[in-house]
Residue frames as qw, qx, qy, qz and C-alpha x, y, z in Angstrom:
[[0.163, 0.414, -0.895, -0.028, -9.48, 31.64, -19.18],
 [0.836, -0.157, -0.371, -0.371, -11.22, 28.28, -19.23],
 [0.075, -0.498, 0.748, -0.432, -10.56, 26.80, -15.81],
 [0.908, -0.130, 0.043, -0.396, -12.73, 23.69, -15.80],
 [0.516, -0.481, 0.708, 0.033, -11.13, 20.32, -15.09],
 [0.891, 0.426, 0.118, -0.100, -11.61, 18.85, -18.55],
 [0.829, -0.073, 0.253, 0.494, -8.53, 17.35, -20.18],
 [0.533, 0.368, 0.215, 0.731, -6.01, 19.94, -21.33],
 [0.127, -0.922, -0.210, -0.301, -7.37, 22.95, -19.42],
 [0.251, 0.649, -0.426, 0.578, -4.91, 25.26, -17.59],
 [0.551, -0.554, 0.359, -0.510, -6.26, 24.57, -14.10],
 [0.992, -0.069, 0.073, -0.078, -6.13, 20.81, -14.55],
 [0.742, 0.478, -0.273, 0.383, -2.65, 21.03, -16.02],
 [0.034, -0.689, 0.439, -0.575, -1.44, 23.11, -13.07],
 [0.785, -0.408, 0.299, -0.357, -2.84, 20.58, -10.61],
 [0.976, 0.177, -0.063, 0.112, -1.12, 17.75, -12.49],
 [0.474, 0.616, -0.370, 0.509, 2.17, 19.64, -12.38],
 [0.388, -0.637, 0.401, -0.532, 1.73, 20.21, -8.63],
 [0.940, -0.206, 0.201, -0.182, 1.22, 16.48, -8.12],
 [0.854, 0.398, -0.178, 0.283, 4.20, 15.61, -10.32],
 [0.127, 0.735, -0.418, 0.519, 6.41, 18.00, -8.36],
 [0.547, -0.485, 0.511, -0.452, 5.53, 16.05, -5.21],
 [0.247, 0.279, -0.916, -0.147, 5.99, 12.69, -7.00],
 [0.668, 0.001, 0.467, -0.579, 2.54, 11.43, -6.12],
 [0.389, 0.020, 0.904, 0.175, 1.71, 7.94, -7.34],
 [0.158, -0.076, -0.609, -0.773, -0.25, 7.75, -10.64],
 [0.305, -0.496, -0.805, -0.111, -3.25, 6.21, -8.87],
 [0.234, -0.569, -0.431, 0.660, -3.20, 9.01, -6.30],
 [0.001, -0.225, 0.259, 0.939, -3.11, 11.60, -9.08],
 [0.236, -0.273, -0.755, -0.548, -6.08, 9.95, -10.79],
 [0.313, -0.572, -0.726, 0.221, -8.02, 9.91, -7.51],
 [0.168, -0.485, -0.202, 0.834, -7.32, 13.61, -6.87],
 [0.113, 0.059, -0.471, -0.873, -8.38, 14.60, -10.38],
 [0.287, -0.395, -0.828, -0.273, -11.52, 12.50, -9.99],
 [0.244, -0.555, -0.587, 0.536, -12.36, 14.30, -6.73],
 [0.001, -0.392, 0.048, 0.919, -12.15, 17.73, -8.38],
 [0.186, -0.102, -0.708, -0.674, -14.19, 16.46, -11.34],
 [0.243, -0.513, -0.820, 0.076, -16.96, 15.37, -8.95],
 [0.131, -0.576, -0.335, 0.734, -17.03, 18.83, -7.39],
 [0.043, 0.208, -0.399, -0.892, -17.13, 20.45, -10.82],
 [0.225, -0.293, -0.820, -0.438, -20.10, 18.31, -11.87],
 [0.235, -0.591, -0.692, 0.341, -21.90, 19.19, -8.64],
 [0.108, -0.553, -0.125, 0.817, -21.27, 22.92, -8.96],
 [0.535, 0.664, 0.482, 0.201, -21.84, 23.03, -12.73],
 [0.197, 0.963, -0.137, 0.121, -19.12, 25.67, -12.87],
 [0.533, 0.533, -0.529, 0.391, -15.38, 25.98, -12.39],
 [0.749, -0.432, -0.457, 0.210, -14.20, 24.44, -9.09],
 [0.452, 0.030, -0.258, 0.854, -11.95, 27.41, -8.30],
 [0.234, -0.441, -0.114, -0.859, -15.11, 29.50, -7.74],
 [0.614, -0.427, -0.664, -0.017, -16.30, 27.26, -4.87],
 [0.245, -0.652, 0.277, -0.662, -17.15, 28.83, -1.53],
 [0.099, -0.205, 0.859, -0.458, -17.11, 27.32, 1.96],
 [0.643, 0.176, 0.400, -0.629, -20.89, 26.87, 1.69],
 [0.723, 0.423, -0.404, -0.369, -20.50, 25.15, -1.69],
 [0.343, 0.349, -0.858, 0.158, -18.06, 22.66, -0.21],
 [0.342, -0.049, 0.724, -0.597, -20.33, 22.02, 2.77],
 [0.746, 0.301, 0.124, -0.581, -23.25, 21.33, 0.44],
 [0.601, 0.452, -0.630, -0.195, -21.05, 19.08, -1.67],
 [0.068, 0.232, -0.916, 0.321, -20.13, 16.92, 1.32],
 [0.542, 0.145, 0.536, -0.631, -23.81, 16.70, 2.30],
 [0.723, 0.424, -0.254, -0.483, -24.55, 15.65, -1.28],
 [0.401, 0.378, -0.834, 0.016, -21.98, 12.84, -1.06],
 [0.191, -0.068, 0.838, -0.506, -23.41, 11.62, 2.24],
 [0.620, 0.286, 0.326, -0.654, -27.02, 11.75, 1.03],
 [0.694, 0.455, -0.396, -0.392, -26.16, 9.92, -2.19],
 [0.976, -0.181, 0.093, -0.076, -24.78, 6.95, -0.23],
 [0.498, 0.671, -0.495, 0.239, -21.06, 7.53, -0.83],
 [0.861, -0.277, -0.354, 0.237, -19.02, 5.15, 1.34],
 [0.436, -0.877, 0.079, 0.187, -16.90, 6.68, 4.13],
 [0.685, -0.234, 0.395, 0.565, -13.69, 5.55, 2.43],
 [0.419, 0.521, 0.455, 0.589, -14.64, 7.16, -0.90],
 [0.128, -0.953, -0.233, -0.145, -15.86, 10.30, 0.86],
 [0.548, -0.737, 0.181, 0.352, -12.59, 10.71, 2.75],
 [0.631, 0.024, 0.460, 0.625, -10.57, 10.07, -0.42],
 [0.245, 0.761, 0.407, 0.442, -12.58, 12.78, -2.19],
 [0.303, -0.951, -0.059, 0.033, -11.94, 15.26, 0.62],
 [0.664, -0.446, 0.311, 0.513, -8.21, 14.47, 0.50],
 [0.515, 0.350, 0.473, 0.623, -8.14, 15.22, -3.24],
 [0.019, 0.896, 0.305, 0.322, -10.02, 18.48, -2.75],
 [0.519, -0.807, 0.045, 0.279, -7.73, 19.50, 0.08],
 [0.625, -0.138, 0.383, 0.666, -4.74, 19.14, -2.24],
 [0.318, 0.609, 0.475, 0.550, -6.50, 21.14, -4.97],
 [0.159, -0.937, -0.216, -0.225, -7.53, 24.06, -2.75],
 [0.602, -0.737, 0.125, 0.280, -4.46, 24.10, -0.51],
 [0.607, -0.266, 0.452, 0.597, -1.67, 23.45, -3.03],
 [0.404, 0.395, 0.561, 0.605, -2.97, 24.31, -6.49],
 [0.022, -0.828, -0.360, -0.430, -5.12, 27.31, -5.55],
 [0.320, 0.174, -0.430, 0.826, -3.39, 28.36, -2.34],
 [0.450, -0.394, -0.009, -0.801, -6.77, 28.68, -0.62],
 [0.379, -0.021, -0.900, 0.216, -6.54, 26.08, 2.10],
 [0.205, 0.029, 0.508, -0.836, -8.89, 28.05, 4.34],
 [0.630, 0.028, -0.298, -0.717, -11.83, 26.87, 2.21],
 [0.729, -0.035, -0.677, -0.093, -11.31, 23.29, 3.43],
 [0.018, 0.360, -0.651, 0.668, -10.80, 24.23, 7.08],
 [0.596, -0.099, 0.413, -0.681, -14.31, 23.13, 8.10],
 [0.836, 0.204, -0.384, -0.334, -14.36, 19.98, 5.96],
 [0.414, -0.486, 0.732, -0.238, -13.75, 17.09, 8.32],
 [0.410, 0.175, -0.853, -0.270, -13.23, 13.46, 7.21],
 [0.828, -0.307, -0.130, -0.452, -15.63, 10.78, 8.36],
 [0.340, -0.514, 0.758, -0.213, -14.33, 8.56, 11.15],
 [0.705, 0.193, -0.614, -0.300, -13.89, 5.01, 9.91],
 [0.875, -0.406, 0.178, -0.197, -14.50, 1.93, 12.03],
 [0.009, -0.656, 0.753, 0.050, -11.19, 0.24, 12.74],
 [0.963, 0.089, -0.106, -0.233, -11.07, -3.26, 11.33],
 [0.602, -0.519, 0.592, 0.130, -8.65, -6.01, 12.32],
 [0.439, 0.571, -0.565, -0.403, -6.58, -7.17, 9.32],
 [0.994, 0.043, -0.004, -0.102, -6.56, -10.76, 8.11],
 [0.076, -0.735, 0.674, -0.005, -3.27, -12.42, 9.03],
 [0.877, 0.172, -0.441, -0.081, -1.81, -15.77, 8.02],
 [0.781, -0.556, 0.264, 0.102, 0.02, -18.03, 10.42],
 [0.093, -0.677, 0.649, 0.334, 3.65, -18.71, 9.56],
 [0.476, 0.030, 0.869, 0.134, 2.65, -22.19, 8.39],
 [0.503, 0.710, 0.474, -0.134, -0.05, -20.75, 6.14],
 [0.161, 0.887, -0.264, -0.342, 2.39, -18.19, 4.71],
 [0.265, -0.432, 0.812, 0.288, 4.87, -20.97, 3.89],
 [0.507, 0.314, 0.802, 0.033, 2.13, -23.07, 2.31],
 [0.396, 0.844, 0.211, -0.294, 0.92, -20.11, 0.24],
 [0.061, 0.778, -0.510, -0.362, 4.38, -19.43, -1.18],
 [0.350, -0.210, 0.894, 0.186, 5.01, -23.11, -1.88],
 [0.498, 0.483, 0.715, -0.084, 1.67, -23.36, -3.74],
 [0.230, 0.736, -0.150, -0.619, 2.48, -20.50, -6.12],
 [0.854, 0.479, 0.136, -0.152, 2.23, -21.54, -9.76],
 [0.781, 0.468, -0.126, 0.395, 5.84, -20.86, -10.81],
 [0.646, -0.202, -0.236, 0.697, 9.16, -19.56, -9.52],
 [0.107, 0.401, 0.106, 0.904, 8.33, -16.01, -10.59],
 [0.520, -0.629, -0.257, -0.518, 5.21, -15.95, -8.43],
 [0.802, -0.405, -0.332, 0.287, 7.05, -17.69, -5.59],
 [0.486, 0.099, -0.129, 0.859, 9.68, -14.95, -5.75],
 [0.151, -0.509, -0.154, -0.833, 7.07, -12.19, -5.71],
 [0.694, -0.591, -0.302, -0.277, 5.17, -13.72, -2.77],
 [0.769, -0.216, -0.303, 0.519, 8.42, -14.32, -0.90],
 [0.268, 0.275, -0.068, 0.921, 9.32, -10.64, -1.29],
 [0.389, -0.574, -0.229, -0.683, 5.87, -9.49, -0.16],
 [0.801, -0.538, -0.253, -0.070, 5.96, -11.66, 2.97],
 [0.799, -0.112, -0.205, 0.554, 9.69, -11.52, 3.68],
 [0.350, 0.079, -0.072, 0.931, 10.00, -7.75, 3.56],
 [0.036, 0.643, 0.566, -0.514, 6.50, -6.31, 3.97],
 [0.051, -0.133, 0.381, 0.913, 6.54, -4.53, 0.63],
 [0.556, 0.456, 0.304, -0.625, 3.28, -3.31, -0.85],
 [0.760, 0.386, 0.511, 0.109, 2.07, -4.89, -4.09],
 [0.423, 0.905, -0.007, 0.047, 3.10, -1.85, -6.13],
 [0.207, -0.821, 0.530, 0.049, 6.56, -1.90, -4.53],
 [0.727, -0.111, 0.664, 0.134, 7.05, -5.58, -5.33],
 [0.682, 0.627, 0.361, 0.112, 6.14, -4.88, -8.96],
 [0.256, 0.949, -0.157, 0.099, 8.62, -1.98, -9.19],
 [0.668, -0.615, 0.377, 0.181, 11.49, -3.74, -7.42],
 [0.558, 0.723, -0.405, -0.050, 14.74, -3.78, -9.41],
 [0.917, 0.021, -0.297, 0.266, 17.48, -6.38, -9.27],
 [0.369, 0.471, -0.344, 0.724, 19.82, -3.64, -8.03],
 [0.490, -0.608, 0.129, -0.611, 17.62, -3.22, -4.96],
 [0.955, -0.262, -0.121, -0.066, 18.51, -6.73, -3.79],
 [0.144, -0.739, 0.647, -0.119, 21.58, -7.17, -1.59],
 [0.870, 0.160, -0.433, -0.174, 22.52, -10.64, -2.86],
 [0.389, 0.322, -0.738, 0.447, 25.19, -11.19, -0.19],
 [0.178, -0.064, 0.655, -0.732, 22.92, -10.46, 2.75],
 [0.126, -0.407, -0.854, -0.299, 19.72, -11.54, 0.92],
 [0.063, -0.562, -0.487, 0.666, 18.17, -8.29, 2.07],
 [0.200, 0.645, 0.506, 0.536, 15.88, -5.73, 0.52],
 [0.026, 0.184, -0.195, 0.963, 15.42, -2.03, 1.22],
 [0.147, 0.371, 0.737, -0.545, 12.45, -1.29, 3.45],
 [0.219, 0.652, 0.673, 0.270, 9.07, -0.42, 1.92],
 [0.007, 0.972, 0.234, -0.035, 8.10, 3.13, 1.01],
 [0.745, -0.066, 0.045, 0.663, 11.71, 3.70, 0.00],
 [0.263, 0.602, 0.170, 0.735, 11.15, 7.23, -1.33],
 [0.323, -0.745, -0.016, -0.583, 9.88, 8.50, 2.02],
 [0.815, -0.566, 0.096, -0.081, 11.46, 6.22, 4.61],
 [0.229, -0.707, 0.656, 0.132, 15.02, 5.28, 5.60],
 [0.712, 0.354, -0.568, -0.214, 16.57, 2.54, 3.49],
 [0.541, -0.432, 0.638, -0.337, 16.24, -0.02, 6.25],
 [0.395, 0.244, -0.848, -0.256, 17.23, -3.52, 5.25],
 [0.771, -0.165, 0.338, -0.515, 14.69, -6.21, 6.09],
 [0.278, -0.291, 0.904, 0.144, 15.66, -9.88, 5.98],
 [0.759, 0.263, -0.231, -0.549, 14.26, -12.00, 3.21],
 [0.693, -0.337, 0.619, -0.154, 14.20, -15.66, 4.10],
 [0.837, 0.241, 0.487, 0.069, 14.02, -17.39, 0.72],
 [0.128, -0.518, 0.510, 0.674, 16.71, -17.02, -1.95],
 [0.732, 0.513, 0.437, -0.102, 15.76, -17.39, -5.61],
 [0.494, -0.037, 0.484, 0.721, 17.30, -17.16, -9.04],
 [0.226, 0.651, 0.179, -0.702, 16.13, -13.79, -10.32],
 [0.158, 0.404, -0.584, -0.686, 17.17, -14.29, -13.91],
 [0.022, -0.129, -0.968, -0.214, 15.07, -17.45, -14.22],
 [0.233, 0.509, 0.596, -0.575, 11.93, -15.51, -13.29],
 [0.320, 0.508, -0.243, -0.762, 11.75, -14.02, -16.77],
 [0.872, 0.351, 0.267, -0.214, 9.88, -15.94, -19.48],
 [0.769, 0.591, -0.198, 0.144, 12.53, -17.83, -21.41],
 [0.823, -0.350, -0.082, 0.441, 15.11, -17.60, -18.61],
 [0.392, -0.626, 0.123, 0.663, 18.27, -15.50, -18.64],
 [0.365, 0.090, 0.571, 0.730, 18.44, -15.34, -22.45],
 [0.040, 0.728, 0.602, 0.325, 15.12, -13.51, -22.53],
 [0.314, -0.747, -0.247, 0.531, 16.27, -10.67, -20.28],
 [0.389, 0.908, 0.086, 0.132, 16.64, -7.33, -22.10],
 [0.702, 0.152, -0.131, 0.683, 20.14, -6.04, -22.72],
 [0.128, -0.861, 0.018, -0.492, 20.50, -3.32, -20.14],
 [0.006, 0.504, -0.661, 0.557, 22.23, -2.64, -16.86],
 [0.490, -0.209, -0.846, 0.016, 21.41, -5.78, -14.81],
 [0.137, -0.210, -0.610, 0.752, 20.83, -3.67, -11.71],
 [0.325, 0.166, 0.007, -0.931, 18.01, -1.83, -13.50],
 [0.384, -0.115, -0.822, -0.406, 16.15, -4.96, -14.52],
 [0.680, -0.382, 0.022, -0.625, 12.86, -5.75, -12.86],
 [0.234, -0.347, 0.867, -0.269, 13.37, -8.30, -10.12],
 [0.418, 0.277, 0.855, -0.131, 10.09, -10.01, -10.94],
 [0.134, 0.156, -0.445, -0.872, 9.14, -9.21, -14.56],
 [0.659, 0.265, 0.309, -0.633, 5.67, -9.54, -16.01],
 [0.867, 0.328, 0.367, -0.079, 4.55, -11.47, -19.05],
 [0.634, 0.727, -0.143, 0.221, 7.17, -9.83, -21.27],
 [0.779, -0.015, -0.277, 0.563, 10.90, -9.83, -20.50],
 [0.278, 0.127, -0.182, 0.935, 10.96, -6.08, -19.86],
 [0.381, -0.533, -0.299, -0.693, 7.38, -5.44, -18.81],
 [0.158, -0.293, 0.662, -0.672, 6.43, -5.04, -15.14],
 [0.235, -0.355, -0.904, 0.045, 4.19, -7.41, -13.25],
 [0.279, -0.515, -0.142, -0.798, 0.97, -5.54, -12.47],
 [0.267, -0.201, 0.658, -0.675, -0.53, -5.37, -8.98],
 [0.806, 0.086, 0.051, -0.584, -3.63, -7.08, -10.37],
 [0.772, 0.301, -0.558, -0.049, -1.57, -9.98, -11.76],
 [0.190, 0.321, -0.769, 0.519, 0.22, -10.30, -8.44],
 [0.514, -0.110, 0.458, -0.717, -3.04, -10.34, -6.52],
 [0.867, 0.179, -0.214, -0.412, -4.41, -13.00, -8.86],
 [0.572, 0.338, -0.721, 0.195, -1.31, -15.10, -8.21],
 [0.143, -0.235, 0.698, -0.662, -1.97, -14.80, -4.47],
 [0.738, 0.034, 0.177, -0.651, -5.61, -15.88, -4.91],
 [0.825, 0.278, -0.452, -0.192, -4.58, -18.88, -7.02],
 [0.362, 0.331, -0.775, 0.399, -1.93, -19.91, -4.49],
 [0.385, -0.176, 0.551, -0.719, -4.39, -19.57, -1.59],
 [0.853, 0.116, -0.042, -0.507, -6.87, -21.81, -3.40],
 [0.733, 0.336, -0.590, 0.037, -4.17, -24.36, -4.19],
 [0.214, 0.267, -0.753, 0.562, -3.02, -24.36, -0.55],
 [0.449, -0.524, -0.709, -0.146, -6.65, -24.72, 0.68],
 [0.190, -0.144, -0.416, 0.878, -6.43, -21.52, 2.72],
 [0.015, -0.686, -0.720, -0.106, -9.99, -20.45, 3.51],
 [0.188, -0.676, -0.201, 0.683, -9.10, -16.94, 4.66],
 [0.449, 0.866, 0.211, 0.071, -9.68, -14.02, 2.30],
 [0.641, -0.405, 0.231, 0.610, -6.08, -13.47, 1.21],
 [0.450, 0.889, 0.031, 0.078, -4.66, -10.60, -0.86],
 [0.639, 0.419, -0.281, 0.580, -1.12, -9.41, -1.47],
 [0.154, -0.675, 0.265, -0.671, -1.59, -6.94, 1.40],
 [0.882, -0.431, -0.050, -0.185, -2.34, -9.89, 3.71],
 [0.855, 0.111, -0.224, 0.454, 1.32, -10.86, 3.35],
 [0.176, 0.555, -0.238, 0.777, 2.34, -7.37, 4.48],
 [0.620, -0.578, 0.077, -0.525, 0.00, -7.67, 7.48],
 [0.969, -0.192, -0.140, 0.065, 1.46, -11.09, 8.27],
 [0.608, 0.397, -0.293, 0.623, 5.02, -9.75, 8.02],
 [0.119, -0.592, 0.264, -0.752, 4.30, -7.06, 10.61],
 [0.799, -0.445, 0.019, -0.404, 2.35, -9.36, 12.94],
 [0.953, -0.028, -0.212, 0.213, 4.99, -12.08, 12.94],
 [0.412, 0.458, -0.347, 0.707, 7.73, -9.55, 13.69],
 [0.404, -0.572, 0.204, -0.685, 5.70, -8.27, 16.63],
 [0.938, -0.284, -0.073, -0.187, 5.20, -11.83, 17.89],
 [0.830, 0.141, -0.260, 0.472, 8.98, -12.23, 17.76],
 [0.464, -0.757, -0.215, 0.406, 9.18, -9.21, 20.09],
 [0.427, 0.277, 0.189, 0.840, 10.57, -6.78, 17.49],
 [0.046, -0.424, -0.337, 0.839, 9.96, -3.26, 18.81],
 [0.367, 0.711, 0.598, -0.031, 6.78, -1.84, 17.31],
 [0.066, 0.895, -0.101, -0.430, 8.60, 1.42, 16.48],
 [0.255, -0.374, 0.748, 0.486, 11.06, -0.56, 14.37],
 [0.363, 0.397, 0.827, 0.164, 8.14, -2.22, 12.58],
 [0.209, 0.868, 0.284, -0.349, 6.66, 1.23, 11.99],
 [0.028, -0.721, 0.453, 0.524, 9.82, 2.29, 10.16],
 [0.308, -0.092, 0.882, 0.344, 9.98, -0.95, 8.16],
 [0.316, 0.591, 0.742, 0.028, 6.40, -0.50, 7.01],
 [0.203, 0.239, 0.258, 0.914, 6.86, 3.18, 6.23],
 [0.236, -0.763, -0.597, -0.072, 4.00, 4.25, 8.50],
 [0.113, 0.602, -0.115, 0.782, 3.94, 7.93, 9.43],
 [0.508, -0.528, 0.242, -0.636, 1.99, 7.32, 12.65],
 [0.004, 0.221, -0.938, 0.268, 2.63, 4.69, 15.31],
 [0.593, 0.151, 0.449, -0.651, -1.13, 4.43, 15.72],
 [0.735, 0.400, -0.333, -0.434, -1.34, 2.83, 12.27],
 [0.431, 0.352, -0.825, 0.096, 1.18, 0.15, 13.22],
 [0.274, -0.213, 0.724, -0.596, -0.42, -0.52, 16.62],
 [0.806, 0.075, -0.081, -0.581, -3.32, -2.37, 14.96],
 [0.677, 0.270, -0.684, -0.017, -1.06, -5.42, 14.73],
 [0.081, -0.266, 0.766, -0.580, -1.03, -5.69, 18.52],
 [0.697, 0.029, 0.273, -0.663, -4.65, -6.83, 18.22],
 [0.912, 0.274, -0.175, -0.251, -3.79, -9.79, 15.99],
 [0.320, 0.528, -0.753, 0.228, -0.44, -10.90, 17.43],
 [0.853, -0.359, -0.181, -0.334, -2.00, -13.94, 19.13],
 [0.810, 0.035, -0.435, 0.392, 1.31, -15.55, 20.15],
 [0.184, 0.357, -0.349, 0.847, 2.25, -12.38, 21.98],
 [0.549, -0.430, 0.018, -0.717, -1.12, -12.18, 23.73],
 [0.901, -0.207, -0.370, -0.092, -0.89, -15.79, 24.85],
 [0.627, 0.141, -0.478, 0.599, 2.35, -15.01, 26.69],
 [0.201, -0.552, 0.179, -0.789, 0.72, -12.35, 28.84],
 [0.412, -0.202, -0.823, 0.335, 0.50, -13.53, 32.44],
 [0.360, -0.730, -0.312, -0.491, -2.48, -12.28, 34.41],
 [0.106, -0.598, 0.496, -0.621, -1.93, -10.82, 37.91],
 [0.847, -0.323, 0.141, -0.399, -3.89, -13.65, 39.52],
 [0.946, 0.172, -0.242, 0.132, -1.36, -16.21, 38.31],
 [0.452, 0.475, -0.448, 0.608, 1.46, -14.37, 40.07],
 [0.543, -0.647, 0.167, -0.509, -0.26, -14.25, 43.44],
 [0.041, 0.399, -0.876, 0.269, 1.61, -16.30, 46.05],
 [0.626, -0.217, -0.705, -0.253, 0.04, -19.66, 46.78],
 [0.604, -0.615, 0.163, -0.480, -1.64, -20.11, 50.14],
 [0.197, 0.394, -0.863, 0.246, 0.47, -22.15, 52.51]]
């Protein structure tokens, strides 16, 4: 049986089915397939014949060829899925350890900058999308997939991010908007379907989704229009959401759930950028009794 990872081969198809069963995101599936393809090209034979020594040599090859730590770790994650799930041979990856990444502090907007960014968006559709990203902490892909039925119009609330894997926790959204007017041509341009299933922020066509790239471009344009010098992306709004909640003394474990983080350690990075919270810390010297 031909078991290479070229399109249409049995092994590749089985891996795709395994990923579909677990409802992995399309980009994640592409990354995992790409990882196995890299190994196949290195081995010059079917990847299911790899040994522990082969995998060790492959990681050394990635390091020596200048592969970035992020790409290297992503490749190892894809291979781990392939050997553990698709082949049922997880022991082959037991000695493959990811590279430790330096922890970077995320870029965060002030509340004034976030308001200016949203106000500077080109049109109401982009203002709505940026409001959702900042007001609820959704990822770019989640904003693009959001349906009108996800919006609680009475409470002006949205389900928490990572909805498929986290509790449906409502997060307040501060700015109301007219969803139907976000579509090109207004309400008359909306497709005839169940209103709850319509995209909350449609793309260029009335029934086409806004892409993450288009959303990120809208953020860049708004940042330029608002004269914000920081390097801003859609994810910056998610970082700002979490940081501002922490500064308002929301429990960090609650923020963890709202963001859909599996580990509290991931959420704790925002403690390093919550400047308002840090400014309120009183040093022990200030509480010493004054000399009489």
